[in-house]
C-alpha positions as CSV (number, residue, x, y, z in Angstrom):
1,M,-28.8,44.0,-13.5
2,V,-27.6,44.3,-9.9
3,E,-24.3,42.5,-9.4
4,H,-25.3,40.3,-6.5
5,L,-28.5,39.0,-8.4
6,K,-26.5,37.6,-11.3
7,K,-26.9,33.8,-11.8
8,P,-23.8,32.0,-10.6
9,Q,-21.8,30.1,-13.2
10,K,-21.7,26.3,-13.0
11,R,-18.6,25.0,-11.1
12,Y,-16.9,21.8,-10.8
13,A,-17.5,19.5,-7.9
14,Y,-14.1,19.9,-6.5
15,E,-13.9,23.7,-6.7
16,V,-14.2,25.9,-3.6
17,V,-17.3,28.0,-3.4
18,P,-16.4,31.7,-3.0
19,E,-19.3,32.4,-0.6
20,K,-18.2,29.6,1.7
21,K,-14.5,29.2,1.3
22,I,-14.2,26.3,3.7
23,S,-17.1,24.2,2.4
24,L,-16.9,22.2,-0.8
25,Q,-19.4,21.1,-3.4
26,L,-19.2,17.3,-2.6
27,K,-21.4,15.9,-5.3
28,K,-19.9,13.1,-7.3
29,P,-18.3,14.6,-10.5
30,D,-19.4,13.7,-14.0
31,E,-17.1,12.2,-16.6
32,A,-15.6,15.5,-17.8
33,E,-15.0,16.8,-14.4
34,L,-13.3,13.6,-13.2
35,V,-11.0,13.5,-16.2
36,D,-10.1,17.1,-15.8
37,F,-9.4,16.7,-12.1
38,Y,-6.7,14.1,-12.6
39,E,-5.3,15.5,-15.8
40,K,-4.4,18.6,-13.8
41,D,-2.8,16.5,-11.1
42,R,-5.0,17.9,-8.4
43,F,-4.7,16.6,-4.8
44,S,-7.4,14.1,-4.0
45,R,-8.5,14.2,-0.3
46,N,-10.5,11.0,-0.7
47,V,-7.5,9.1,-1.8
48,S,-5.5,10.5,1.0
49,L,-8.2,9.4,3.5
50,M,-8.3,5.9,1.9
51,K,-4.6,5.5,2.3
52,F,-4.9,6.2,6.0
53,F,-8.0,4.0,6.5
54,L,-6.0,1.1,4.9
55,M,-3.3,1.3,7.6
56,P,-5.3,-0.7,10.3
57,F,-5.4,-3.5,7.8
58,V,-1.7,-3.2,7.2
59,F,-1.0,-3.3,10.9
60,V,-3.2,-6.4,11.2
61,A,-1.4,-8.1,8.3
62,L,2.0,-7.4,9.9
63,L,1.2,-7.9,13.6
64,G,-2.0,-10.0,13.7
65,F,-5.6,-9.4,14.9
66,P,-6.4,-9.9,18.6
67,A,-9.7,-11.7,18.1
68,P,-9.3,-15.5,18.8
69,G,-10.5,-18.4,16.7
70,I,-11.9,-18.3,13.2
71,V,-12.8,-14.6,13.2
72,G,-9.2,-13.5,14.0
73,N,-7.9,-15.9,11.3
74,Y,-10.2,-14.5,8.6
75,V,-9.4,-10.9,9.5
76,N,-5.7,-11.7,9.4
77,L,-6.2,-13.4,6.1
78,L,-8.3,-10.7,4.4
79,S,-6.1,-7.8,5.6
80,H,-3.5,-8.6,3.0
81,F,-5.6,-6.9,0.3
82,A,-4.4,-3.5,1.6
83,A,-0.9,-3.8,0.1
84,L,-2.4,-4.5,-3.3
85,A,-4.6,-1.3,-3.0
86,F,-1.5,0.8,-2.4
87,F,0.2,-0.6,-5.5
88,I,-2.9,0.2,-7.5
89,F,-2.8,3.8,-6.3
90,C,0.9,4.0,-7.2
91,G,0.2,2.8,-10.7
92,F,-2.7,5.2,-11.0
93,F,-0.8,8.3,-10.1
94,V,2.6,7.4,-11.8
95,L,1.7,5.5,-15.0
96,V,-0.3,8.3,-16.5
97,P,-1.4,8.3,-20.2
98,D,0.9,11.2,-21.3
99,D,4.3,9.7,-22.2
100,A,6.4,12.8,-21.2
101,K,4.6,13.2,-17.9
102,R,4.8,9.5,-17.2
103,M,8.6,9.6,-17.6
104,R,8.9,12.6,-15.3
105,K,6.8,10.9,-12.7
106,L,8.8,7.6,-13.0
107,K,12.1,9.5,-12.5
108,R,10.8,11.2,-9.4
109,A,9.3,8.1,-8.0
110,L,12.4,6.0,-8.7
111,K,14.6,8.6,-6.9
112,R,12.3,8.9,-3.9
113,S,11.9,5.1,-3.5
114,L,15.6,4.5,-3.8
115,I,16.3,7.0,-1.0
116,F,13.5,5.6,1.1
117,F,14.7,2.0,0.6
118,L,18.3,2.9,1.6
119,I,17.1,4.7,4.7
120,L,14.9,1.7,5.7
121,F,17.6,-0.8,5.0
122,A,20.1,1.0,7.2
123,G,17.5,1.6,9.9
124,Y,16.2,-2.0,10.0
125,F,19.7,-3.4,9.9
126,A,20.7,-1.3,12.9
127,V,17.5,-2.3,14.7
128,N,18.3,-6.0,14.1
129,V,21.9,-5.6,15.3
130,F,20.6,-4.1,18.5
131,Y,18.0,-6.8,18.9
132,L,20.5,-9.7,18.3
133,W,22.9,-8.0,20.7
134,L,20.3,-7.8,23.4
135,I,19.4,-11.5,23.2
136,G,23.0,-12.6,22.9
137,S,22.8,-13.8,19.3
138,L,24.9,-11.3,17.5
139,K,27.3,-14.0,16.3
140,S,24.5,-15.5,14.2
141,L,24.2,-12.4,12.1
142,P,26.6,-13.6,9.3
143,A,24.8,-16.9,9.0
144,M,21.6,-15.1,8.2
145,W,23.2,-13.7,5.1
146,R,24.1,-17.0,3.5
147,L,24.0,-17.2,-0.3
148,R,20.4,-18.5,-0.5
149,A,19.2,-15.8,1.8
150,V,20.9,-13.1,-0.3
151,F,19.2,-14.5,-3.4
152,D,15.8,-14.5,-1.7
153,F,16.3,-10.9,-0.6
154,L,17.6,-9.5,-3.9
155,V,15.2,-11.4,-6.2
156,L,12.2,-12.5,-4.1
157,N,12.1,-9.5,-1.7
158,V,12.3,-11.7,1.4
159,W,14.0,-10.0,4.3
160,P,16.5,-12.4,6.0
161,L,16.6,-10.8,9.5
162,P,14.2,-11.2,12.4
163,M,12.7,-7.7,12.3
164,G,11.8,-5.6,9.3
165,S,10.1,-7.9,6.9
166,S,7.8,-4.9,5.8
167,I,10.8,-3.6,3.8
168,W,9.6,-5.8,0.9
169,F,6.9,-3.3,0.0
170,V,9.4,-0.4,-0.6
171,Q,11.9,-2.8,-2.2
172,S,9.4,-4.2,-4.7
173,L,8.2,-0.6,-5.5
174,L,11.8,0.4,-6.2
175,Y,12.3,-2.6,-8.5
176,A,9.0,-1.9,-10.3
177,Y,9.8,1.8,-10.9
178,L,13.2,0.7,-12.3
179,I,11.6,-1.9,-14.6
180,F,9.0,0.6,-15.9
181,F,11.7,3.2,-16.4
182,I,13.7,0.8,-18.5
183,L,10.6,-0.2,-20.5
184,E,9.9,3.5,-21.2
185,K,13.4,4.1,-22.3
186,L,13.1,1.2,-24.7
187,E,9.7,2.5,-25.9
188,L,8.0,-0.8,-24.9
189,S,5.0,0.7,-23.2
190,K,2.7,-0.7,-25.9
191,F,3.3,-4.1,-24.3
192,Y,2.0,-3.2,-20.9
193,T,-1.4,-4.9,-21.4
194,P,-0.1,-8.3,-22.5
195,L,2.5,-8.0,-19.7
196,L,-0.3,-7.6,-17.2
197,V,-2.0,-10.7,-18.4
198,V,1.2,-12.7,-18.2
199,L,2.0,-11.4,-14.7
200,L,-1.5,-12.2,-13.4
201,V,-1.3,-15.7,-14.6
202,F,2.2,-16.1,-13.1
203,M,0.9,-14.6,-9.8
204,L,-1.8,-17.2,-9.5
205,F,0.1,-20.2,-10.5
206,S,3.2,-19.4,-8.5
207,G,1.2,-18.6,-5.3
208,E,-2.4,-19.6,-4.7
209,F,-2.4,-22.4,-7.3
210,A,1.3,-23.3,-6.9
211,K,0.5,-27.0,-6.5
212,L,-1.4,-27.1,-9.8
213,A,1.8,-25.7,-11.4
214,G,3.9,-28.6,-10.1
215,F,5.6,-26.9,-7.2
216,P,7.9,-27.3,-5.3
217,H,10.6,-26.2,-7.7
218,F,14.2,-25.7,-6.5
219,G,13.1,-26.1,-2.9
220,Y,10.4,-23.4,-3.2
221,Y,6.8,-24.4,-2.5
222,Y,5.6,-21.1,-3.9
223,I,6.9,-17.7,-5.0
224,P,6.3,-15.2,-2.2
225,G,4.6,-11.9,-3.0
226,G,7.0,-9.4,-4.5
227,T,7.8,-7.3,-7.6
228,L,6.6,-9.9,-10.2
229,T,3.7,-11.3,-8.3
230,K,2.2,-8.1,-6.7
231,T,3.8,-4.8,-7.5
232,L,4.0,-4.9,-11.3
233,P,0.6,-6.4,-12.1
234,F,-1.3,-4.2,-9.7
235,M,0.5,-1.0,-10.8
236,L,-0.5,-2.0,-14.3
237,I,-4.1,-2.3,-13.1
238,G,-3.8,1.2,-11.7
239,M,-2.6,2.3,-15.1
240,L,-5.7,0.8,-16.8
241,L,-7.9,2.6,-14.2
242,R,-6.2,5.9,-15.2
243,K,-6.9,5.3,-18.9
244,N,-10.5,4.5,-18.2
245,I,-11.1,7.1,-15.5
246,A,-14.2,8.5,-17.3
247,K,-16.0,5.1,-16.9
248,L,-15.7,5.3,-13.1
249,A,-18.0,8.3,-13.0
250,R,-20.8,6.2,-14.5
251,I,-20.8,3.6,-11.8
252,P,-22.6,4.3,-8.5
253,R,-20.2,4.2,-5.5
254,Y,-22.3,1.7,-3.6
255,V,-21.4,-0.9,-6.3
256,Y,-17.8,-0.7,-5.2
257,M,-18.9,-1.4,-1.6
258,I,-20.8,-4.4,-2.7
259,T,-17.9,-5.7,-4.8
260,F,-15.6,-5.2,-1.8
261,F,-17.6,-7.6,0.4
262,A,-18.1,-9.9,-2.6
263,G,-14.3,-10.0,-3.0
264,A,-13.9,-10.9,0.7
265,L,-16.3,-13.8,0.4
266,C,-14.6,-14.9,-2.8
267,A,-11.2,-15.0,-1.1
268,I,-12.5,-17.0,1.8
269,G,-14.3,-19.4,-0.6
270,E,-11.1,-19.8,-2.6
271,F,-9.0,-20.8,0.4
272,L,-11.7,-23.1,1.8
273,L,-11.9,-24.9,-1.5
274,L,-8.2,-25.2,-1.9
275,Q,-7.9,-26.4,1.6
276,R,-10.5,-29.1,1.1
277,L,-8.8,-30.2,-2.1
278,G,-5.4,-30.3,-0.4
279,L,-3.9,-27.6,-2.7
280,L,-3.6,-24.7,-0.3
281,V,0.0,-23.6,0.1
282,Y,0.0,-19.8,0.0
283,T,-2.6,-17.3,1.3
284,R,-1.2,-13.9,0.2
285,N,-2.3,-13.9,-3.4
286,A,-6.0,-14.4,-4.2
287,I,-8.5,-13.3,-6.8
288,G,-10.7,-12.1,-4.0
289,F,-7.9,-9.8,-2.7
290,A,-7.6,-8.2,-6.1
291,V,-11.4,-7.5,-6.2
292,M,-11.2,-6.0,-2.7
293,A,-8.2,-3.8,-3.5
294,L,-9.7,-2.7,-6.8
295,S,-13.0,-1.8,-5.1
296,V,-11.6,0.5,-2.5
297,C,-9.4,2.2,-5.0
298,C,-12.3,2.9,-7.4
299,F,-14.4,4.0,-4.4
300,A,-11.8,6.7,-3.6
301,I,-10.8,7.7,-7.1
302,S,-14.3,8.1,-8.5
303,K,-15.1,10.9,-6.0
304,P,-11.7,12.6,-5.4
305,E,-12.9,15.4,-3.1
306,A,-13.9,15.2,0.6
307,K,-14.6,17.6,3.4
308,E,-11.5,19.5,4.4
309,S,-9.9,17.9,7.5
310,F,-6.5,17.1,8.9
311,L,-6.5,13.4,7.8
312,A,-7.9,14.4,4.3
313,E,-4.9,16.7,3.8
314,H,-2.2,14.5,5.5
315,G,-3.5,11.0,5.6
316,G,-1.2,9.7,2.8
317,H,1.9,11.1,4.6
318,Y,0.9,9.6,7.9
319,A,0.3,6.2,6.3
320,R,3.9,6.2,4.9
321,R,5.4,7.2,8.3
322,M,3.3,4.7,10.2
323,Y,4.3,1.9,7.9
324,V,8.0,2.6,8.6
325,L,7.4,2.8,12.4
326,C,5.2,-0.3,12.7
327,Q,7.7,-3.1,13.2
328,P,10.5,-1.1,15.0
329,V,7.9,0.1,17.6
330,F,6.6,-3.4,18.0
331,M,10.1,-4.8,18.5
332,L,11.0,-2.2,21.1
333,L,7.8,-2.8,23.1
334,W,8.3,-6.5,22.8
335,L,11.8,-6.2,24.3
336,F,10.5,-4.0,27.0
337,H,7.8,-6.5,28.0
338,L,10.3,-9.4,27.8
339,R,12.7,-7.6,30.1
340,F,10.4,-5.9,32.6
341,R,6.9,-7.4,32.2
342,P,7.3,-11.0,31.0
343,L,4.0,-12.1,32.6
344,V,2.0,-10.0,30.1
345,L,4.2,-10.6,27.1
346,S,1.8,-13.1,25.5
347,S,-1.1,-10.5,25.9
348,F,1.1,-7.8,24.3
349,I,1.9,-10.0,21.3
350,R,-1.8,-10.8,20.9
351,F,-2.9,-7.1,21.0
352,G,0.3,-5.8,19.3
353,S,-1.5,-4.3,16.3
354,V,-4.1,-2.5,18.6
355,I,-1.3,-1.1,20.9
356,C,1.1,-0.1,18.2
357,F,-1.3,1.7,15.9
358,P,-2.0,4.7,18.2
359,I,1.7,4.9,19.2
360,C,2.8,5.0,15.6
361,F,0.2,7.6,14.8
362,G,1.5,9.8,17.6
363,L,5.1,9.4,16.5
364,A,4.0,10.2,12.9
365,F,2.4,13.3,14.2
366,V,5.6,14.4,16.0
367,I,7.7,13.7,12.9
368,G,5.3,15.7,10.8
369,W,5.3,18.6,13.2
370,V,9.2,18.6,13.4
371,K,9.3,18.5,9.6
372,F,6.9,21.4,9.3
373,R,8.9,23.5,11.8
374,F,12.1,22.7,10.0
375,D,10.6,23.7,6.6
376,L,9.2,26.8,8.2
377,W,12.6,27.7,9.7
378,H,14.3,27.3,6.3
379,G,11.6,29.3,4.4
380,K,10.1,26.4,2.5
381,R,6.7,27.0,4.0
382,K,4.6,29.9,5.2
383,S,3.2,30.0,8.7
C-alpha cells in the first residue's frame, strides 16, 4: 500500500498532529487519556489560562470593584472564591497519588514557597517603611508589632502593616506544605480524608457560622481565612480531585458552568439568610465559594489542552507575578495621587482594581522578558 494512503493511528486529544504541528486535537479526552495526561505531568494550557482568568477576581478581592451599590458589593463578595481555586490547583498538582512523587513535589514546593515568602516579606516590609516615612508615621512601626499582632501574623496569617495583606496567601501555602511534609514523614497520609472533614467543619464554624459556635473567644469574633481554614482543606480537595480524575471525564463541561453560577447564588443566599438572622460576622468563607472554586477547577482540569497561545503557555507565571505586584503598585499610585492629584484620589481608589490590572500585567511582561533574556544569556534556554 502506498505510504501516504495508510490509515492514521488514533492519537490522544492532547498530542500534536504531525500534518499541522501548530493545531491541536481539542476534543475532550476520555478517562484513559485524562489519567495518562496527568500521570505523565504534562503541562496543561487550560489550567494555565484559568489561573490568569482568575486574576481579575483576585484584584477585585484585594482592591474592590468600581460599580456602586449592591452590584459592586456582590462582585466584591463573590470574588473571594478565586483564592480557594488556587489552593485546589496547588493540591491537585502537588498531592499526587504516588507516594514517592508526592514527597518530591512537596520538597520542591516547600523550598520555592519559602524563598517566595522571604522575598515578599522583605519587599513588603521595605514598602511599608517607605510609606510610613512619607506620611510621617515611621515612629509608629514598632507599635504595629506588639505581641498580639505578632501572634496574629505567625498563627492566623494576618499581616500587621498597612500595605501587603496579600502575603497571607503565600504564608499559608508555606505552612500547608510544611504540615503535609511532616505528615508524609510520619506516614500519616492515610488520615488525609478525615482531616479534610474536620477542617471543613472548623472552617465553617470559625468563620461563616462563628456566632453559632459561641464566638467571640479570646477577643476574636471569628478566625480569619488562613492555613487551617482555607489552604489545608482546599488543597486536600484538590488531592481528592487528582485521585478521582477519571470521573471528571464523564461529566459534561457545561455542568461545571451551571454549578459555578449555582454556587454564586448559594453564597449570596447564605449571607442574606445569616444577615437576616443576625448571625453574619464573616464573609470570606462560604459553602457557595467552595462550589464556585471547585467548578472552575474541574472545568479547567477536565479538558487540559487549549489552543496554543501566549497566555496558555505563560498565564500561570503571569498570575503569580501580578499577585505580587498588585498591592505595591496600588500603594505607589495612591501616594502619587495623594501628593500631586488629590482632587481625583477618591476616583482612583474606586477604580483601583481596573487601573492596576493592566499596569501589573505590563510589569509582569517586562519581568518575564528580562528573565528570558537572562536565562538566554546564561545558556539556560535556546533562542
